[in-house]
C-alpha positions as a Markdown table, in Angstrom:
| # | Residue | x | y | z |
|---|---|---|---|---|
| 1 | Pro | -71.3 | 213.0 | 47.5 |
| 2 | Ser | -70.3 | 215.6 | 44.2 |
| 3 | Ser | -69.9 | 212.1 | 42.2 |
| 4 | Gln | -73.6 | 210.6 | 43.9 |
| 5 | Met | -75.6 | 214.0 | 42.5 |
| 6 | Gln | -74.4 | 213.8 | 39.2 |
| 7 | Lys | -75.0 | 209.8 | 38.8 |
| 8 | Val | -78.4 | 211.3 | 39.9 |
| 9 | Asp | -78.6 | 214.1 | 36.9 |
| 10 | Lys | -77.8 | 211.5 | 34.5 |
| 11 | Val | -80.6 | 209.1 | 35.4 |
| 12 | Asp | -82.4 | 211.3 | 36.2 |
| 13 | Thr | -82.1 | 212.7 | 32.4 |
| 14 | Lys | -82.1 | 209.3 | 30.7 |
| 15 | Ile | -85.6 | 209.2 | 32.3 |
| 16 | Leu | -86.8 | 212.6 | 31.1 |
| 17 | Thr | -85.4 | 211.7 | 27.1 |
| 18 | Ser | -86.6 | 208.9 | 27.0 |
| 19 | Thr | -90.7 | 209.2 | 28.6 |
| 20 | Ser | -90.7 | 212.3 | 25.9 |
| 21 | Val | -89.4 | 210.4 | 22.6 |
| 22 | Leu | -92.2 | 207.3 | 24.3 |
| 23 | Ala | -95.1 | 210.4 | 25.1 |
| 24 | Glu | -93.2 | 211.5 | 21.2 |
| 25 | Ser | -94.1 | 207.6 | 19.8 |
| 26 | Asn | -97.3 | 207.3 | 21.1 |
| 27 | Glu | -99.1 | 210.7 | 20.9 |
| 28 | Tyr | -101.8 | 208.7 | 18.8 |
| 29 | Phe | -101.7 | 205.6 | 21.4 |
| 30 | Asp | -105.5 | 206.2 | 22.9 |
| 31 | Asn | -106.3 | 207.4 | 19.0 |
| 32 | Lys | -109.4 | 205.2 | 18.0 |
| 33 | Asn | -107.6 | 204.0 | 15.2 |
| 34 | Thr | -104.7 | 203.1 | 16.5 |
| 35 | Lys | -107.5 | 201.0 | 18.6 |
| 36 | Lys | -108.8 | 199.5 | 16.0 |
| 37 | Leu | -104.6 | 198.7 | 13.9 |
| 38 | Ser | -103.4 | 197.3 | 16.7 |
| 39 | Lys | -106.7 | 194.9 | 17.0 |
| 40 | Glu | -107.1 | 194.0 | 13.5 |
| 41 | Leu | -103.3 | 193.5 | 12.8 |
| 42 | Lys | -102.5 | 192.3 | 15.7 |
| 43 | Ile | -100.0 | 194.3 | 17.6 |
| 44 | Ser | -99.1 | 196.1 | 20.0 |
| 45 | Arg | -100.8 | 199.9 | 20.9 |
| 46 | Glu | -96.9 | 201.2 | 20.2 |
| 47 | Gln | -96.4 | 199.8 | 17.4 |
| 48 | Ser | -99.7 | 200.9 | 16.0 |
| 49 | Ala | -99.9 | 204.4 | 17.4 |
| 50 | Ser | -96.1 | 204.2 | 15.0 |
| 51 | Ile | -98.2 | 203.3 | 11.9 |
| 52 | Tyr | -101.1 | 205.6 | 12.9 |
| 53 | Lys | -98.9 | 209.0 | 13.1 |
| 54 | Ile | -97.7 | 207.8 | 9.2 |
| 55 | Leu | -101.0 | 207.5 | 8.2 |
| 56 | Ala | -101.8 | 210.7 | 9.5 |
| 57 | Glu | -98.9 | 212.4 | 8.1 |
| 58 | Cys | -100.1 | 211.2 | 4.9 |
| 59 | Gly | -103.8 | 213.0 | 5.1 |
| 60 | Val | -105.5 | 209.3 | 6.3 |
| 61 | Lys | -108.4 | 210.6 | 8.5 |
| 62 | Asp | -110.8 | 207.9 | 10.6 |
| 63 | Ile | -109.8 | 203.8 | 9.9 |
| 64 | Glu | -113.3 | 202.8 | 8.8 |
| 65 | Tyr | -112.5 | 198.5 | 7.7 |
| 66 | Ile | -109.1 | 196.6 | 7.6 |
| 67 | Glu | -108.3 | 194.0 | 4.5 |
| 68 | Lys | -105.6 | 191.8 | 4.3 |
| 69 | Met | -103.9 | 191.8 | 0.3 |
| 70 | Asp | -104.0 | 188.4 | -0.7 |
| 71 | Gly | -101.2 | 186.3 | -0.5 |
| 72 | Asn | -99.7 | 184.1 | 3.1 |
| 73 | Asp | -96.1 | 185.6 | 3.4 |
| 74 | Val | -97.9 | 189.6 | 1.7 |
| 75 | Arg | -97.5 | 192.0 | 4.8 |
| 76 | Gly | -99.5 | 194.2 | 3.1 |
| 77 | Tyr | -103.1 | 195.6 | 3.9 |
| 78 | Phe | -106.5 | 197.1 | 1.9 |
| 79 | Val | -106.7 | 200.6 | 4.9 |
| 80 | His | -110.8 | 201.8 | 3.9 |
| 81 | Ile | -110.6 | 205.3 | 5.1 |
| 82 | Ser | -113.7 | 208.4 | 5.6 |
| 83 | Asn | -111.6 | 210.7 | 3.3 |
| 84 | Ala | -111.2 | 209.0 | 0.6 |
| 85 | Asn | -113.7 | 206.4 | -2.0 |
| 86 | Asn | -111.1 | 204.1 | -2.8 |
| 87 | Pro | -108.8 | 202.3 | 0.2 |
| 88 | Val | -105.0 | 203.6 | 0.9 |
| 89 | Arg | -102.6 | 200.4 | 0.0 |
| 90 | Leu | -100.1 | 200.3 | 3.6 |
| 91 | Gly | -97.1 | 198.1 | 3.6 |
| 92 | Leu | -95.3 | 196.7 | 6.4 |
| 93 | Phe | -92.0 | 195.0 | 7.3 |
| 94 | Ala | -90.9 | 192.1 | 10.1 |
| 95 | Asn | -91.4 | 194.3 | 12.9 |
| 96 | Asn | -94.6 | 195.6 | 12.2 |
| 97 | Lys | -92.6 | 199.6 | 11.4 |
| 98 | Val | -94.3 | 201.1 | 8.1 |
| 99 | Asp | -92.5 | 199.7 | 4.3 |
| 100 | Met | -94.9 | 202.2 | 2.1 |
| 101 | Val | -98.4 | 203.7 | 1.6 |
| 102 | Ile | -100.0 | 204.2 | -1.3 |
| 103 | Tyr | -103.2 | 205.7 | -2.9 |
| 104 | Asp | -103.7 | 204.9 | -6.6 |
| 105 | Ala | -101.1 | 205.1 | -8.1 |
| 106 | Trp | -99.8 | 207.8 | -6.0 |
| 107 | Val | -96.7 | 206.8 | -3.1 |
| 108 | Leu | -97.0 | 208.5 | 0.4 |
| 109 | Tyr | -94.6 | 206.8 | 1.8 |
| 110 | Glu | -91.8 | 205.3 | 0.8 |
| 111 | Asp | -88.5 | 204.7 | 2.8 |
| 112 | Gly | -88.7 | 206.4 | 5.9 |
| 113 | Lys | -90.3 | 209.5 | 4.4 |
| 114 | Leu | -93.6 | 211.5 | 3.7 |
| 115 | Lys | -93.3 | 211.6 | -0.2 |
| 116 | Asp | -96.9 | 213.1 | -0.8 |
| 117 | Asn | -100.2 | 213.7 | 0.5 |
| 118 | Leu | -104.0 | 211.7 | -0.1 |
| 119 | Asn | -105.5 | 215.1 | 0.2 |
| 120 | Asn | -103.7 | 215.7 | -3.2 |
| 121 | Tyr | -105.8 | 213.2 | -5.6 |
| 122 | Ala | -108.7 | 211.7 | -2.9 |
| 123 | Ile | -112.7 | 212.4 | -3.5 |
| 124 | Pro | -113.9 | 212.8 | -0.1 |
| 125 | Ala | -117.0 | 211.1 | 0.6 |
| 126 | Gln | -119.3 | 213.7 | 0.6 |
| 127 | Asp | -118.2 | 215.1 | -2.3 |
| 128 | Leu | -118.4 | 212.1 | -4.1 |
| 129 | Leu | -122.6 | 211.4 | -4.3 |
| 130 | Ser | -122.8 | 214.7 | -5.7 |
| 131 | Leu | -120.2 | 214.4 | -8.3 |
| 132 | Lys | -122.0 | 211.0 | -9.4 |
| 133 | Val | -125.5 | 212.0 | -9.3 |
| 134 | Thr | -124.7 | 215.3 | -11.6 |
| 135 | Ser | -122.8 | 213.5 | -13.7 |
| 136 | Met | -125.2 | 211.5 | -15.3 |
| 137 | Gln | -127.7 | 214.1 | -14.8 |
| 138 | Glu | -125.1 | 215.9 | -17.5 |
| 139 | Ile | -125.5 | 212.3 | -19.6 |
| 140 | Arg | -129.1 | 212.2 | -19.7 |
| 141 | Lys | -128.9 | 215.8 | -21.7 |
| 142 | Tyr | -127.5 | 214.3 | -24.2 |
| 143 | Leu | -129.4 | 211.0 | -24.7 |
| 144 | Thr | -132.2 | 211.2 | -27.2 |
| 145 | Tyr | -134.1 | 208.7 | -24.3 |
| 146 | Pro | -133.1 | 209.9 | -20.8 |
| 147 | Gln | -134.7 | 207.6 | -18.9 |
| 148 | Ser | -133.4 | 204.8 | -20.4 |
| 149 | Ala | -130.6 | 205.0 | -19.1 |
| 150 | Lys | -128.9 | 202.8 | -16.7 |
| 151 | Phe | -125.2 | 203.2 | -15.4 |
| 152 | Asn | -122.5 | 200.7 | -14.2 |
| 153 | Asp | -122.0 | 200.5 | -10.5 |
| 154 | Asp | -118.2 | 201.0 | -11.5 |
| 155 | Trp | -116.8 | 204.3 | -11.3 |
| 156 | Ser | -113.3 | 205.7 | -11.3 |
| 157 | Thr | -113.0 | 209.2 | -10.1 |
| 158 | Thr | -109.9 | 210.8 | -10.4 |
| 159 | Lys | -108.9 | 214.6 | -9.0 |
| 160 | Asp | -107.3 | 217.0 | -10.8 |
| 161 | Gly | -106.2 | 220.1 | -8.9 |
| 162 | Asn | -109.0 | 221.7 | -8.7 |
| 163 | Gly | -110.8 | 219.8 | -10.6 |
| 164 | Phe | -112.6 | 215.4 | -10.2 |
| 165 | Ile | -113.3 | 213.8 | -13.9 |
| 166 | Leu | -115.4 | 211.0 | -13.3 |
| 167 | Ser | -116.0 | 207.9 | -15.6 |
| 168 | Ser | -118.4 | 204.5 | -16.2 |
| 169 | Lys | -120.3 | 203.4 | -18.9 |
| 170 | Val | -123.8 | 203.6 | -19.2 |
| 171 | Lys | -126.6 | 201.5 | -21.5 |
| 172 | Tyr | -129.4 | 203.2 | -23.2 |
| 173 | Lys | -131.4 | 204.0 | -26.1 |
| 174 | Thr | -131.1 | 205.1 | -29.2 |
| 175 | Asp | -133.4 | 206.9 | -31.9 |
| 176 | Phe | -134.5 | 203.7 | -33.4 |
| 177 | Gly | -134.7 | 201.5 | -30.3 |
| 178 | Gln | -131.5 | 200.0 | -29.6 |
| 179 | Glu | -130.0 | 199.5 | -26.0 |
| 180 | Leu | -125.9 | 200.3 | -27.0 |
| 181 | Lys | -123.6 | 200.3 | -23.7 |
| 182 | Ala | -120.9 | 203.0 | -23.8 |
| 183 | Pro | -118.2 | 204.3 | -22.0 |
| 184 | Phe | -118.2 | 208.3 | -20.6 |
| 185 | Thr | -116.3 | 211.3 | -19.1 |
| 186 | Val | -117.7 | 213.8 | -16.8 |
| 187 | Gln | -115.0 | 216.8 | -15.4 |
| 188 | Phe | -115.6 | 219.5 | -12.9 |
| 189 | Thr | -114.1 | 222.0 | -11.4 |
| 190 | Lys | -115.5 | 223.5 | -8.1 |
| 191 | Asn | -116.0 | 226.7 | -7.1 |
| 192 | Lys | -118.2 | 228.3 | -4.2 |
| 193 | Asn | -121.7 | 227.6 | -6.0 |
| 194 | Gly | -120.7 | 223.9 | -6.4 |
| 195 | Phe | -119.4 | 221.5 | -9.2 |
| 196 | Lys | -120.2 | 222.8 | -12.5 |
| 197 | Ala | -118.9 | 220.2 | -15.6 |
| 198 | Val | -116.9 | 221.8 | -17.8 |
| 199 | Phe | -116.2 | 218.5 | -20.1 |
| 200 | Val | -118.4 | 215.8 | -21.5 |
| 201 | Ser | -117.7 | 213.4 | -23.8 |
| 202 | Ile | -120.2 | 209.9 | -24.2 |
| 203 | Asp | -118.8 | 206.2 | -26.8 |
| 204 | Asn | -115.5 | 209.0 | -27.4 |
| 205 | Ala | -117.7 | 211.5 | -29.2 |
| 206 | Val | -117.3 | 215.4 | -26.8 |
| 207 | Met | -120.6 | 216.4 | -25.8 |
| 208 | Leu | -119.0 | 219.7 | -24.4 |
| 209 | Lys | -115.8 | 221.4 | -23.8 |
| 210 | Glu | -115.6 | 224.9 | -21.6 |
| 211 | Asp | -112.9 | 227.1 | -23.7 |
| 212 | Ala | -110.8 | 228.7 | -21.4 |
| 213 | Pro | -111.5 | 231.5 | -19.7 |
| 214 | Gln | -110.3 | 234.9 | -22.0 |
| 215 | Lys | -107.6 | 236.6 | -20.3 |
| 216 | Gln | -109.1 | 240.1 | -18.9 |
| 217 | Leu | -108.4 | 243.1 | -20.2 |
| 218 | Ser | -106.5 | 246.2 | -18.9 |
| 219 | Glu | -108.1 | 249.1 | -18.4 |
| 220 | Lys | -105.4 | 250.8 | -21.2 |
| 221 | Asp | -106.4 | 247.8 | -23.6 |
| 222 | Lys | -110.2 | 249.0 | -23.4 |
| 223 | Gln | -109.4 | 252.2 | -23.9 |
| 224 | Glu | -107.8 | 251.4 | -27.2 |
| 225 | Val | -110.8 | 249.2 | -27.8 |
| 226 | Lys | -113.0 | 251.9 | -27.2 |
| 227 | Glu | -110.6 | 254.8 | -29.7 |
| 228 | Leu | -111.0 | 252.0 | -32.2 |
| 229 | Glu | -114.1 | 252.0 | -32.2 |
| 230 | Arg | -115.1 | 255.2 | -32.0 |
| 231 | Leu | -112.5 | 255.8 | -35.5 |
| 232 | Met | -114.7 | 252.8 | -37.2 |
| 233 | Gly | -117.4 | 254.8 | -36.8 |
| 234 | Ser | -119.4 | 251.8 | -34.4 |
C-alpha cells in the first residue's frame, strides 16, 4: 500500500509540474495577439503564445498586421504594431521558436536572450503625428515663402534618450521664385508642456541650435558674485 501511495504521489507531482509549465508557457494563450499570430503564421496556439510572450517582453503591445519577408525559404516577418511607427522584424527557426527580434538597427532578442527593449527607441504613434506637425511648423519659420512648402511623405524618426529626431525633405520657393528641394532635420526634447525644438537644419545649414543649459550657481557662488559686484561698484 505504501509503495502504491508513493507511485500516486509521483504521478500527482508530474501532473502538477506539467500543468504549471503549460500554464506558464501559455499565459498569453487567449490573447488576441496570440490568436492573430496563430492565424496569420498558420501555427498552433501554443507556439504563437510562446512567440508573443517574447515579443511582449521586447516591448511590443498590440499587433496590427503581419507581412512575410521576401523569399520562400525565409522565416522572417514584418510585424506592424500599435506602439511604434516602424515594424518589428521577427525571425523564426524551422520549429517556430523565435530566432531573433529586431527594431530598426537594434537587436531586441537573440540567442534565446532578451537584449533590449523597443521602448528605448520607438516613438509612440500618438506622439509621431504631433512631432511631424510641429516639425513642419518649425521648417516654415525659416522659409521666405512658408506657404510654398511641400513635405515628403517619407520621414526618418529616431528616439534619442528623452529626445526625438525627425528628418525628411521639403520643396520650397526661394527669393527669386526658384523651386528647390532640400533635406531637413528637427530635434526635440520632451517636457511636461509637450515638445520643444532644440535643433533645426535645412540643407545642412543650422537654423536653430540651443546651447546646453548653464550650470546653476550655488548659494555660496551667488554671494561671491554679489561681493565682487559690490567691490567693483556695480
